[in-house]
PQR file of N, CA, C, O and H, with PARSE charges and radii, in Angstrom:
ATOM      1  N   MET A   1       0.534  -1.008  -0.257 -0.4000 1.5000
ATOM      2  CA  MET A   1       0.483  -0.074   0.064 -0.0000 2.0000
ATOM      3  C   MET A   1       0.789   0.963  -0.545  0.5500 1.7000
ATOM      4  O   MET A   1       0.407   1.514  -1.577 -0.5500 1.4000
ATOM      5  N   LYS A   2       2.154   1.325   0.878 -0.4000 1.5000
ATOM      6  CA  LYS A   2       2.996   1.995   0.978 -0.0000 2.0000
ATOM      7  C   LYS A   2       3.578   2.928  -0.583  0.5500 1.7000
ATOM      8  O   LYS A   2       3.820   4.119  -0.778 -0.5500 1.4000
ATOM      9  H   LYS A   2       2.465   0.878   1.716  0.4000 1.0000
ATOM     10  N   VAL A   3       3.633   1.669  -1.500 -0.4000 1.5000
ATOM     11  CA  VAL A   3       4.016   1.813  -2.976 -0.0000 2.0000
ATOM     12  C   VAL A   3       3.500   2.017  -3.494  0.5500 1.7000
ATOM     13  O   VAL A   3       4.049   2.332  -4.550 -0.5500 1.4000
ATOM     14  H   VAL A   3       3.437   0.701  -1.342  0.4000 1.0000
ATOM     15  N   LEU A   4       1.401   2.163  -3.538 -0.4000 1.5000
ATOM     16  CA  LEU A   4       0.974   2.368  -4.237 -0.0000 2.0000
ATOM     17  C   LEU A   4       0.807   4.491  -3.900  0.5500 1.7000
ATOM     18  O   LEU A   4       0.811   5.431  -4.694 -0.5500 1.4000
ATOM     19  H   LEU A   4       0.955   1.907  -2.680  0.4000 1.0000
ATOM     20  N   ASN A   5       0.704   4.442  -2.600 -0.4000 1.5000
ATOM     21  CA  ASN A   5       0.507   5.975  -1.994 -0.0000 2.0000
ATOM     22  C   ASN A   5       1.993   6.756  -2.941  0.5500 1.7000
ATOM     23  O   ASN A   5       2.105   7.581  -3.847 -0.5500 1.4000
ATOM     24  H   ASN A   5       0.701   3.678  -1.954  0.4000 1.0000
ATOM     25  N   THR A   6       2.775   6.069  -2.242 -0.4000 1.5000
ATOM     26  CA  THR A   6       3.881   6.940  -3.589 -0.0000 2.0000
ATOM     27  C   THR A   6       4.003   7.039  -4.842  0.5500 1.7000
ATOM     28  O   THR A   6       4.544   7.922  -5.507 -0.5500 1.4000
ATOM     29  H   THR A   6       2.684   5.399  -1.505  0.4000 1.0000
ATOM     30  N   SER A   7       3.294   5.770  -5.262 -0.4000 1.5000
ATOM     31  CA  SER A   7       3.020   5.991  -7.058 -0.0000 2.0000
ATOM     32  C   SER A   7       2.287   7.004  -6.917  0.5500 1.7000
ATOM     33  O   SER A   7       2.938   7.983  -7.283 -0.5500 1.4000
ATOM     34  H   SER A   7       2.854   5.053  -4.722  0.4000 1.0000
ATOM     35  N   LEU A   8       0.951   7.384  -6.473 -0.4000 1.5000
ATOM     36  CA  LEU A   8       0.178   8.077  -6.516 -0.0000 2.0000
ATOM     37  C   LEU A   8       0.820   9.868  -6.240  0.5500 1.7000
ATOM     38  O   LEU A   8       0.816  10.868  -6.958 -0.5500 1.4000
ATOM     39  H   LEU A   8       0.422   6.589  -6.176  0.4000 1.0000
ATOM     40  N   ALA A   9       1.144   9.686  -5.331 -0.4000 1.5000
ATOM     41  CA  ALA A   9       2.084  11.087  -5.106 -0.0000 2.0000
ATOM     42  C   ALA A   9       2.663  11.476  -6.232  0.5500 1.7000
ATOM     43  O   ALA A   9       2.499  12.511  -6.879 -0.5500 1.4000
ATOM     44  H   ALA A   9       1.147   8.874  -4.747  0.4000 1.0000
ATOM     45  N   ILE A  10       3.593  10.252  -6.476 -0.4000 1.5000
ATOM     46  CA  ILE A  10       4.397  10.764  -7.494 -0.0000 2.0000
ATOM     47  C   ILE A  10       3.739  11.631  -9.211  0.5500 1.7000
ATOM     48  O   ILE A  10       3.839  12.596  -9.968 -0.5500 1.4000
ATOM     49  H   ILE A  10       3.727   9.412  -5.951  0.4000 1.0000
ATOM     50  N   LEU A  11       3.159  10.508  -8.970 -0.4000 1.5000
ATOM     51  CA  LEU A  11       2.028  11.296 -10.171 -0.0000 2.0000
ATOM     52  C   LEU A  11       1.083  12.389  -9.999  0.5500 1.7000
ATOM     53  O   LEU A  11       0.803  13.211 -10.872 -0.5500 1.4000
ATOM     54  H   LEU A  11       3.077   9.723  -8.355  0.4000 1.0000
ATOM     55  N   VAL A  12       0.663  12.352  -8.949 -0.4000 1.5000
ATOM     56  CA  VAL A  12       0.237  13.817  -8.968 -0.0000 2.0000
ATOM     57  C   VAL A  12       1.330  14.958  -8.991  0.5500 1.7000
ATOM     58  O   VAL A  12       1.094  16.058  -9.491 -0.5500 1.4000
ATOM     59  H   VAL A  12       0.891  11.684  -8.240  0.4000 1.0000
ATOM     60  N   LEU A  13       2.376  14.671  -8.495 -0.4000 1.5000
ATOM     61  CA  LEU A  13       3.529  15.832  -8.918 -0.0000 2.0000
ATOM     62  C   LEU A  13       3.847  16.115 -10.012  0.5500 1.7000
ATOM     63  O   LEU A  13       3.945  17.161 -10.654 -0.5500 1.4000
ATOM     64  H   LEU A  13       2.568  13.778  -8.089  0.4000 1.0000
ATOM     65  N   ALA A  14       4.069  14.682 -10.256 -0.4000 1.5000
ATOM     66  CA  ALA A  14       4.191  14.768 -12.182 -0.0000 2.0000
ATOM     67  C   ALA A  14       2.996  16.111 -12.674  0.5500 1.7000
ATOM     68  O   ALA A  14       3.198  17.251 -13.094 -0.5500 1.4000
ATOM     69  H   ALA A  14       3.990  13.832  -9.735  0.4000 1.0000
ATOM     70  N   SER A  15       1.902  15.449 -12.429 -0.4000 1.5000
ATOM     71  CA  SER A  15       0.629  15.884 -12.970 -0.0000 2.0000
ATOM     72  C   SER A  15       0.452  17.775 -12.897  0.5500 1.7000
ATOM     73  O   SER A  15       0.221  18.588 -13.792 -0.5500 1.4000
ATOM     74  H   SER A  15       1.738  14.523 -12.088  0.4000 1.0000
ATOM     75  N   SER A  16       0.664  17.931 -11.534 -0.4000 1.5000
ATOM     76  CA  SER A  16       0.735  19.412 -11.287 -0.0000 2.0000
ATOM     77  C   SER A  16       1.784  20.167 -12.120  0.5500 1.7000
ATOM     78  O   SER A  16       1.603  21.214 -12.742 -0.5500 1.4000
ATOM     79  H   SER A  16       0.851  17.271 -10.807  0.4000 1.0000
ATOM     80  N   ALA A  17       3.060  19.354 -12.006 -0.4000 1.5000
ATOM     81  CA  ALA A  17       4.433  19.599 -13.111 -0.0000 2.0000
ATOM     82  C   ALA A  17       3.957  19.941 -14.470  0.5500 1.7000
ATOM     83  O   ALA A  17       4.085  21.145 -14.693 -0.5500 1.4000
ATOM     84  H   ALA A  17       3.207  18.504 -11.501  0.4000 1.0000
ATOM     85  N   ALA A  18       3.422  19.230 -15.500 -0.4000 1.5000
ATOM     86  CA  ALA A  18       2.544  19.671 -16.534 -0.0000 2.0000
ATOM     87  C   ALA A  18       1.560  20.861 -16.988  0.5500 1.7000
ATOM     88  O   ALA A  18       1.456  21.552 -18.001 -0.5500 1.4000
ATOM     89  H   ALA A  18       3.319  18.252 -15.319  0.4000 1.0000
ATOM     90  N   ALA A  19       0.660  20.741 -15.333 -0.4000 1.5000
ATOM     91  CA  ALA A  19       0.621  21.093 -15.199 -0.0000 2.0000
ATOM     92  C   ALA A  19       0.878  23.135 -15.743  0.5500 1.7000
ATOM     93  O   ALA A  19       0.393  23.691 -16.728 -0.5500 1.4000
ATOM     94  H   ALA A  19       0.744  20.180 -14.510  0.4000 1.0000
ATOM     95  N   TYR A  20       1.767  23.735 -14.678 -0.4000 1.5000
ATOM     96  CA  TYR A  20       2.449  24.263 -14.486 -0.0000 2.0000
ATOM     97  C   TYR A  20       3.774  24.939 -15.151  0.5500 1.7000
ATOM     98  O   TYR A  20       4.575  25.869 -15.060 -0.5500 1.4000
ATOM     99  H   TYR A  20       2.162  23.283 -13.878  0.4000 1.0000
ATOM    100  N   ALA A  21       3.378  23.680 -15.949 -0.4000 1.5000
ATOM    101  CA  ALA A  21       4.861  23.906 -16.953 -0.0000 2.0000
ATOM    102  C   ALA A  21       6.772  24.277 -15.967  0.5500 1.7000
ATOM    103  O   ALA A  21       7.925  23.908 -16.193 -0.5500 1.4000
ATOM    104  H   ALA A  21       2.727  22.924 -16.023  0.4000 1.0000
ATOM    105  N   ALA A  22       6.380  24.800 -15.339 -0.4000 1.5000
ATOM    106  CA  ALA A  22       7.660  25.320 -14.771 -0.0000 2.0000
ATOM    107  C   ALA A  22       8.060  24.549 -13.666  0.5500 1.7000
ATOM    108  O   ALA A  22       9.149  24.764 -13.133 -0.5500 1.4000
ATOM    109  H   ALA A  22       5.443  25.099 -15.156  0.4000 1.0000
ATOM    110  N   VAL A  23       7.454  23.854 -13.348 -0.4000 1.5000
ATOM    111  CA  VAL A  23       7.970  22.990 -12.209 -0.0000 2.0000
ATOM    112  C   VAL A  23       9.063  21.635 -12.901  0.5500 1.7000
ATOM    113  O   VAL A  23       8.949  20.691 -13.684 -0.5500 1.4000
ATOM    114  H   VAL A  23       6.570  23.680 -13.781  0.4000 1.0000
ATOM    115  N   ASP A  24       9.982  22.180 -12.156 -0.4000 1.5000
ATOM    116  CA  ASP A  24      11.842  20.923 -12.924 -0.0000 2.0000
ATOM    117  C   ASP A  24      12.163  21.513 -11.249  0.5500 1.7000
ATOM    118  O   ASP A  24      11.690  22.121 -10.289 -0.5500 1.4000
ATOM    119  H   ASP A  24      10.075  22.947 -11.520  0.4000 1.0000
ATOM    120  N   PHE A  25      13.533  20.681 -11.871 -0.4000 1.5000
ATOM    121  CA  PHE A  25      14.431  20.849 -10.722 -0.0000 2.0000
ATOM    122  C   PHE A  25      14.722  22.106 -10.456  0.5500 1.7000
ATOM    123  O   PHE A  25      14.619  22.448  -9.278 -0.5500 1.4000
ATOM    124  H   PHE A  25      13.917  20.187 -12.651  0.4000 1.0000
ATOM    125  N   ALA A  26      15.214  23.248 -11.597 -0.4000 1.5000
ATOM    126  CA  ALA A  26      15.659  23.958 -11.478 -0.0000 2.0000
ATOM    127  C   ALA A  26      14.584  25.189 -10.989  0.5500 1.7000
ATOM    128  O   ALA A  26      15.068  26.317 -10.900 -0.5500 1.4000
ATOM    129  H   ALA A  26      15.297  22.970 -12.554  0.4000 1.0000
ATOM    130  N   SER A  27      13.170  25.010 -10.674 -0.4000 1.5000
ATOM    131  CA  SER A  27      12.682  25.926  -9.940 -0.0000 2.0000
ATOM    132  C   SER A  27      12.398  25.695  -8.394  0.5500 1.7000
ATOM    133  O   SER A  27      11.932  26.580  -7.677 -0.5500 1.4000
ATOM    134  H   SER A  27      12.777  24.093 -10.746  0.4000 1.0000
ATOM    135  N   PHE A  28      12.706  24.488  -7.974 -0.4000 1.5000
ATOM    136  CA  PHE A  28      12.886  23.662  -6.585 -0.0000 2.0000
ATOM    137  C   PHE A  28      14.483  24.468  -6.001  0.5500 1.7000
ATOM    138  O   PHE A  28      14.646  24.991  -4.899 -0.5500 1.4000
ATOM    139  H   PHE A  28      13.085  23.769  -8.556  0.4000 1.0000
ATOM    140  N   ASP A  29      15.121  24.396  -6.697 -0.4000 1.5000
ATOM    141  CA  ASP A  29      16.641  24.416  -6.236 -0.0000 2.0000
ATOM    142  C   ASP A  29      16.759  26.178  -6.401  0.5500 1.7000
ATOM    143  O   ASP A  29      17.371  26.654  -7.356 -0.5500 1.4000
ATOM    144  H   ASP A  29      14.989  23.971  -7.593  0.4000 1.0000
ATOM    145  N   THR A  30      16.226  26.887  -5.558 -0.4000 1.5000
ATOM    146  CA  THR A  30      16.053  28.400  -5.563 -0.0000 2.0000
ATOM    147  C   THR A  30      17.460  28.880  -5.359  0.5500 1.7000
ATOM    148  O   THR A  30      17.699  29.954  -5.910 -0.5500 1.4000
ATOM    149  H   THR A  30      15.728  26.500  -4.782  0.4000 1.0000
ATOM    150  N   ASN A  31      18.435  28.332  -4.699 -0.4000 1.5000
ATOM    151  CA  ASN A  31      19.595  29.278  -4.297 -0.0000 2.0000
ATOM    152  C   ASN A  31      20.937  28.229  -5.150  0.5500 1.7000
ATOM    153  O   ASN A  31      22.118  28.566  -5.061 -0.5500 1.4000
ATOM    154  H   ASN A  31      18.240  27.459  -4.252  0.4000 1.0000
ATOM    155  N   GLY A  32      20.528  27.046  -5.893 -0.4000 1.5000
ATOM    156  CA  GLY A  32      21.079  27.360  -7.099 -0.0000 2.0000
ATOM    157  C   GLY A  32      22.837  26.350  -6.854  0.5500 1.7000
ATOM    158  O   GLY A  32      23.895  26.488  -7.469 -0.5500 1.4000
ATOM    159  H   GLY A  32      19.568  26.772  -5.966  0.4000 1.0000
ATOM    160  N   ASP A  33      22.451  25.353  -5.662 -0.4000 1.5000
ATOM    161  CA  ASP A  33      23.716  24.887  -4.984 -0.0000 2.0000
ATOM    162  C   ASP A  33      23.277  23.369  -5.556  0.5500 1.7000
ATOM    163  O   ASP A  33      24.097  22.515  -5.220 -0.5500 1.4000
ATOM    164  H   ASP A  33      21.591  25.241  -5.163  0.4000 1.0000
ATOM    165  N   GLY A  34      22.301  22.923  -6.247 -0.4000 1.5000
ATOM    166  CA  GLY A  34      22.353  21.519  -7.058 -0.0000 2.0000
ATOM    167  C   GLY A  34      21.529  20.710  -6.837  0.5500 1.7000
ATOM    168  O   GLY A  34      21.105  19.863  -7.624 -0.5500 1.4000
ATOM    169  H   GLY A  34      21.634  23.616  -6.520  0.4000 1.0000
ATOM    170  N   VAL A  35      21.105  20.952  -5.354 -0.4000 1.5000
ATOM    171  CA  VAL A  35      20.252  20.084  -4.668 -0.0000 2.0000
ATOM    172  C   VAL A  35      18.775  20.859  -4.209  0.5500 1.7000
ATOM    173  O   VAL A  35      18.505  22.060  -4.241 -0.5500 1.4000
ATOM    174  H   VAL A  35      21.449  21.640  -4.715  0.4000 1.0000
ATOM    175  N   ILE A  36      18.012  19.801  -3.813 -0.4000 1.5000
ATOM    176  CA  ILE A  36      16.565  20.476  -3.167 -0.0000 2.0000
ATOM    177  C   ILE A  36      16.299  20.510  -1.715  0.5500 1.7000
ATOM    178  O   ILE A  36      15.729  19.576  -1.152 -0.5500 1.4000
ATOM    179  H   ILE A  36      18.231  18.825  -3.787  0.4000 1.0000
ATOM    180  N   SER A  37      16.572  21.226  -1.299 -0.4000 1.5000
ATOM    181  CA  SER A  37      16.481  21.182   0.192 -0.0000 2.0000
ATOM    182  C   SER A  37      15.254  20.578   0.745  0.5500 1.7000
ATOM    183  O   SER A  37      14.489  20.049  -0.061 -0.5500 1.4000
ATOM    184  H   SER A  37      17.035  21.985  -1.757  0.4000 1.0000
ATOM    185  N   GLN A  38      14.929  20.576   2.086 -0.4000 1.5000
ATOM    186  CA  GLN A  38      13.669  20.465   2.488 -0.0000 2.0000
ATOM    187  C   GLN A  38      12.663  21.235   2.539  0.5500 1.7000
ATOM    188  O   GLN A  38      11.505  20.843   2.680 -0.5500 1.4000
ATOM    189  H   GLN A  38      15.550  21.006   2.741  0.4000 1.0000
ATOM    190  N   GLN A  39      13.154  22.839   2.387 -0.4000 1.5000
ATOM    191  CA  GLN A  39      13.020  23.714   2.359 -0.0000 2.0000
ATOM    192  C   GLN A  39      12.361  24.698   1.337  0.5500 1.7000
ATOM    193  O   GLN A  39      11.459  25.534   1.393 -0.5500 1.4000
ATOM    194  H   GLN A  39      14.095  23.157   2.272  0.4000 1.0000
ATOM    195  N   GLU A  40      13.102  24.288   0.503 -0.4000 1.5000
ATOM    196  CA  GLU A  40      12.865  24.791  -0.956 -0.0000 2.0000
ATOM    197  C   GLU A  40      12.123  23.472  -1.427  0.5500 1.7000
ATOM    198  O   GLU A  40      11.652  23.520  -2.564 -0.5500 1.4000
ATOM    199  H   GLU A  40      13.835  23.609   0.457  0.4000 1.0000
ATOM    200  N   ALA A  41      11.986  22.513  -0.838 -0.4000 1.5000
ATOM    201  CA  ALA A  41      10.889  21.475  -1.215 -0.0000 2.0000
ATOM    202  C   ALA A  41       9.495  21.929  -0.807  0.5500 1.7000
ATOM    203  O   ALA A  41       8.541  21.366  -1.343 -0.5500 1.4000
ATOM    204  H   ALA A  41      12.369  22.473   0.085  0.4000 1.0000
ATOM    205  N   ALA A  42       9.268  22.942   0.135 -0.4000 1.5000
ATOM    206  CA  ALA A  42       8.156  23.215   1.010 -0.0000 2.0000
ATOM    207  C   ALA A  42       6.872  24.161  -0.101  0.5500 1.7000
ATOM    208  O   ALA A  42       5.652  24.328  -0.093 -0.5500 1.4000
ATOM    209  H   ALA A  42      10.044  23.399   0.571  0.4000 1.0000
ATOM    210  N   ALA A  43       7.797  24.495  -0.778 -0.4000 1.5000
ATOM    211  CA  ALA A  43       7.402  25.022  -1.750 -0.0000 2.0000
ATOM    212  C   ALA A  43       6.270  24.315  -2.217  0.5500 1.7000
ATOM    213  O   ALA A  43       5.313  25.078  -2.343 -0.5500 1.4000
ATOM    214  H   ALA A  43       8.788  24.359  -0.784  0.4000 1.0000
ATOM    215  N   ASN A  44       5.974  22.928  -2.577 -0.4000 1.5000
ATOM    216  CA  ASN A  44       5.331  22.227  -2.939 -0.0000 2.0000
ATOM    217  C   ASN A  44       4.510  21.596  -2.195  0.5500 1.7000
ATOM    218  O   ASN A  44       5.090  21.428  -1.122 -0.5500 1.4000
ATOM    219  H   ASN A  44       6.752  22.308  -2.475  0.4000 1.0000
ATOM    220  N   THR A  45       3.409  21.116  -2.151 -0.4000 1.5000
ATOM    221  CA  THR A  45       2.732  19.938  -1.131 -0.0000 2.0000
ATOM    222  C   THR A  45       3.225  18.596  -0.997  0.5500 1.7000
ATOM    223  O   THR A  45       3.791  17.994  -0.085 -0.5500 1.4000
ATOM    224  H   THR A  45       2.937  21.252  -3.023  0.4000 1.0000
ATOM    225  N   GLN A  46       2.785  18.238  -2.371 -0.4000 1.5000
ATOM    226  CA  GLN A  46       3.181  16.876  -2.805 -0.0000 2.0000
ATOM    227  C   GLN A  46       4.524  16.428  -2.924  0.5500 1.7000
ATOM    228  O   GLN A  46       4.795  15.272  -2.599 -0.5500 1.4000
ATOM    229  H   GLN A  46       2.325  18.727  -3.112  0.4000 1.0000
ATOM    230  N   LEU A  47       5.708  17.473  -3.499 -0.4000 1.5000
ATOM    231  CA  LEU A  47       7.080  17.165  -3.032 -0.0000 2.0000
ATOM    232  C   LEU A  47       7.463  16.839  -1.711  0.5500 1.7000
ATOM    233  O   LEU A  47       8.169  15.854  -1.496 -0.5500 1.4000
ATOM    234  H   LEU A  47       5.489  18.413  -3.763  0.4000 1.0000
ATOM    235  N   VAL A  48       6.970  17.746  -0.606 -0.4000 1.5000
ATOM    236  CA  VAL A  48       6.989  17.310   0.867 -0.0000 2.0000
ATOM    237  C   VAL A  48       6.830  16.203   1.313  0.5500 1.7000
ATOM    238  O   VAL A  48       7.680  15.618   1.984 -0.5500 1.4000
ATOM    239  H   VAL A  48       6.397  18.546  -0.781  0.4000 1.0000
ATOM    240  N   LYS A  49       5.187  15.529   0.865 -0.4000 1.5000
ATOM    241  CA  LYS A  49       5.335  14.457   1.229 -0.0000 2.0000
ATOM    242  C   LYS A  49       5.823  13.184   0.768  0.5500 1.7000
ATOM    243  O   LYS A  49       5.605  12.126   1.358 -0.5500 1.4000
ATOM    244  H   LYS A  49       4.496  16.003   0.319  0.4000 1.0000
ATOM    245  N   ILE A  50       6.481  13.300  -0.288 -0.4000 1.5000
ATOM    246  CA  ILE A  50       7.284  11.958  -0.877 -0.0000 2.0000
ATOM    247  C   ILE A  50       8.633  12.287  -0.631  0.5500 1.7000
ATOM    248  O   ILE A  50       9.502  11.415  -0.644 -0.5500 1.4000
ATOM    249  H   ILE A  50       6.658  14.159  -0.767  0.4000 1.0000
ATOM    250  N   PHE A  51       8.900  13.573  -0.390 -0.4000 1.5000
ATOM    251  CA  PHE A  51      10.233  13.790  -0.327 -0.0000 2.0000
ATOM    252  C   PHE A  51      11.937  12.671   0.066  0.5500 1.7000
ATOM    253  O   PHE A  51      13.065  12.485  -0.391 -0.5500 1.4000
ATOM    254  H   PHE A  51       8.195  14.281  -0.380  0.4000 1.0000
ATOM    255  N   ASP A  52      10.910  12.160   1.361 -0.4000 1.5000
ATOM    256  CA  ASP A  52      11.569  11.111   2.329 -0.0000 2.0000
ATOM    257  C   ASP A  52      12.010   9.958   1.192  0.5500 1.7000
ATOM    258  O   ASP A  52      13.123   9.436   1.252 -0.5500 1.4000
ATOM    259  H   ASP A  52       9.993  12.311   1.732  0.4000 1.0000
ATOM    260  N   GLN A  53      11.183   9.659   0.303 -0.4000 1.5000
ATOM    261  CA  GLN A  53      10.960   8.541  -0.388 -0.0000 2.0000
ATOM    262  C   GLN A  53      11.955   8.756  -1.621  0.5500 1.7000
ATOM    263  O   GLN A  53      12.720   7.917  -2.097 -0.5500 1.4000
ATOM    264  H   GLN A  53      10.279  10.083   0.254  0.4000 1.0000
ATOM    265  N   LEU A  54      11.742  10.230  -2.072 -0.4000 1.5000
ATOM    266  CA  LEU A  54      12.739  10.322  -3.589 -0.0000 2.0000
ATOM    267  C   LEU A  54      13.949  10.677  -2.602  0.5500 1.7000
ATOM    268  O   LEU A  54      14.829  11.208  -3.280 -0.5500 1.4000
ATOM    269  H   LEU A  54      11.121  10.912  -1.686  0.4000 1.0000
ATOM    270  N   ASP A  55      14.277  10.597  -1.438 -0.4000 1.5000
ATOM    271  CA  ASP A  55      15.908  10.892  -1.008 -0.0000 2.0000
ATOM    272  C   ASP A  55      16.468   9.646  -0.218  0.5500 1.7000
ATOM    273  O   ASP A  55      16.485   9.439   0.995 -0.5500 1.4000
ATOM    274  H   ASP A  55      13.563  10.165  -0.887  0.4000 1.0000
ATOM    275  N   THR A  56      16.973   8.793  -1.389 -0.4000 1.5000
ATOM    276  CA  THR A  56      17.501   7.619  -1.022 -0.0000 2.0000
ATOM    277  C   THR A  56      18.100   7.576  -0.613  0.5500 1.7000
ATOM    278  O   THR A  56      18.130   6.562   0.084 -0.5500 1.4000
ATOM    279  H   THR A  56      16.960   8.961  -2.374  0.4000 1.0000
ATOM    280  N   ASP A  57      19.478   8.653  -0.459 -0.4000 1.5000
ATOM    281  CA  ASP A  57      20.581   8.729   0.340 -0.0000 2.0000
ATOM    282  C   ASP A  57      20.201   8.675   1.867  0.5500 1.7000
ATOM    283  O   ASP A  57      20.584   7.878   2.722 -0.5500 1.4000
ATOM    284  H   ASP A  57      19.454   9.477  -1.025  0.4000 1.0000
ATOM    285  N   GLY A  58      19.323   9.767   1.974 -0.4000 1.5000
ATOM    286  CA  GLY A  58      18.731  10.164   3.471 -0.0000 2.0000
ATOM    287  C   GLY A  58      19.503  11.069   3.808  0.5500 1.7000
ATOM    288  O   GLY A  58      19.906  11.203   4.963 -0.5500 1.4000
ATOM    289  H   GLY A  58      19.012  10.415   1.279  0.4000 1.0000
ATOM    290  N   ASN A  59      19.778  11.721   2.968 -0.4000 1.5000
ATOM    291  CA  ASN A  59      21.087  13.329   3.273 -0.0000 2.0000
ATOM    292  C   ASN A  59      20.354  14.268   3.610  0.5500 1.7000
ATOM    293  O   ASN A  59      20.907  15.291   4.016 -0.5500 1.4000
ATOM    294  H   ASN A  59      19.450  11.612   2.030  0.4000 1.0000
ATOM    295  N   GLY A  60      18.636  14.201   3.532 -0.4000 1.5000
ATOM    296  CA  GLY A  60      18.045  15.350   3.648 -0.0000 2.0000
ATOM    297  C   GLY A  60      17.971  16.583   2.753  0.5500 1.7000
ATOM    298  O   GLY A  60      17.752  17.757   3.052 -0.5500 1.4000
ATOM    299  H   GLY A  60      18.187  13.371   3.201  0.4000 1.0000
ATOM    300  N   GLU A  61      18.300  15.797   1.149 -0.4000 1.5000
ATOM    301  CA  GLU A  61      18.407  16.768   0.419 -0.0000 2.0000
ATOM    302  C   GLU A  61      18.533  16.074  -0.987  0.5500 1.7000
ATOM    303  O   GLU A  61      19.449  15.268  -1.157 -0.5500 1.4000
ATOM    304  H   GLU A  61      18.478  14.844   0.906  0.4000 1.0000
ATOM    305  N   LEU A  62      17.377  16.443  -2.312 -0.4000 1.5000
ATOM    306  CA  LEU A  62      17.714  15.549  -3.123 -0.0000 2.0000
ATOM    307  C   LEU A  62      18.054  16.567  -4.323  0.5500 1.7000
ATOM    308  O   LEU A  62      17.565  17.604  -4.772 -0.5500 1.4000
ATOM    309  H   LEU A  62      16.633  17.097  -2.174  0.4000 1.0000
ATOM    310  N   SER A  63      19.266  15.638  -4.639 -0.4000 1.5000
ATOM    311  CA  SER A  63      19.522  15.617  -5.862 -0.0000 2.0000
ATOM    312  C   SER A  63      19.602  15.595  -7.120  0.5500 1.7000
ATOM    313  O   SER A  63      20.231  14.544  -7.002 -0.5500 1.4000
ATOM    314  H   SER A  63      19.663  14.796  -4.274  0.4000 1.0000
ATOM    315  N   LYS A  64      19.563  15.768  -8.370 -0.4000 1.5000
ATOM    316  CA  LYS A  64      18.795  15.914  -9.367 -0.0000 2.0000
ATOM    317  C   LYS A  64      18.789  14.685  -9.892  0.5500 1.7000
ATOM    318  O   LYS A  64      18.019  14.891 -10.830 -0.5500 1.4000
ATOM    319  H   LYS A  64      19.053  16.622  -8.465  0.4000 1.0000
ATOM    320  N   GLU A  65      19.194  13.126 -10.007 -0.4000 1.5000
ATOM    321  CA  GLU A  65      19.019  11.940 -10.224 -0.0000 2.0000
ATOM    322  C   GLU A  65      17.955  11.430  -9.420  0.5500 1.7000
ATOM    323  O   GLU A  65      17.101  10.680  -9.891 -0.5500 1.4000
ATOM    324  H   GLU A  65      19.820  12.958  -9.245  0.4000 1.0000
ATOM    325  N   GLU A  66      17.973  12.033  -7.484 -0.4000 1.5000
ATOM    326  CA  GLU A  66      16.481  11.777  -6.995 -0.0000 2.0000
ATOM    327  C   GLU A  66      15.457  11.980  -7.361  0.5500 1.7000
ATOM    328  O   GLU A  66      14.465  11.253  -7.397 -0.5500 1.4000
ATOM    329  H   GLU A  66      18.667  12.643  -7.101  0.4000 1.0000
ATOM    330  N   PHE A  67      15.680  13.427  -7.798 -0.4000 1.5000
ATOM    331  CA  PHE A  67      14.755  14.514  -8.369 -0.0000 2.0000
ATOM    332  C   PHE A  67      13.728  13.805  -9.297  0.5500 1.7000
ATOM    333  O   PHE A  67      12.518  13.736  -9.086 -0.5500 1.4000
ATOM    334  H   PHE A  67      16.486  14.018  -7.769  0.4000 1.0000
ATOM    335  N   ALA A  68      14.593  13.140 -10.657 -0.4000 1.5000
ATOM    336  CA  ALA A  68      14.630  13.023 -11.801 -0.0000 2.0000
ATOM    337  C   ALA A  68      13.599  11.424 -11.834  0.5500 1.7000
ATOM    338  O   ALA A  68      13.283  10.722 -12.795 -0.5500 1.4000
ATOM    339  H   ALA A  68      15.576  13.196 -10.829  0.4000 1.0000
ATOM    340  N   LYS A  69      13.257  11.264 -10.180 -0.4000 1.5000
ATOM    341  CA  LYS A  69      11.931  10.160 -10.077 -0.0000 2.0000
ATOM    342  C   LYS A  69      10.805  10.274 -10.674  0.5500 1.7000
ATOM    343  O   LYS A  69      10.414   9.387 -11.432 -0.5500 1.4000
ATOM    344  H   LYS A  69      13.514  11.834  -9.400  0.4000 1.0000
ATOM    345  N   VAL A  70       9.996  11.536 -10.401 -0.4000 1.5000
ATOM    346  CA  VAL A  70       8.597  12.316 -10.275 -0.0000 2.0000
ATOM    347  C   VAL A  70       8.805  12.536 -11.904  0.5500 1.7000
ATOM    348  O   VAL A  70       7.830  13.024 -12.476 -0.5500 1.4000
ATOM    349  H   VAL A  70      10.314  12.257  -9.785  0.4000 1.0000
ATOM    350  N   GLN A  71       9.471  12.362 -12.370 -0.4000 1.5000
ATOM    351  CA  GLN A  71       9.483  13.213 -13.974 -0.0000 2.0000
ATOM    352  C   GLN A  71       8.928  11.924 -14.878  0.5500 1.7000
ATOM    353  O   GLN A  71       8.771  12.044 -16.093 -0.5500 1.4000
ATOM    354  H   GLN A  71      10.263  11.965 -11.906  0.4000 1.0000
TER
END
């Protein structure tokens, strides 16, 4: 069930990304340091919900590779 919920959240985030067209890695990485922090992710409630699942190395940040899982 957790996999299903995560999959649905990813689909919703991807759908909202398509709807708003400007939602990509760079739009979340507002300070340009090459990662998305939890604070930066807070701009999107769906990303907040799946942040921990995407953060596979557990460092509290999303790399471009980790974020690419939603696209």
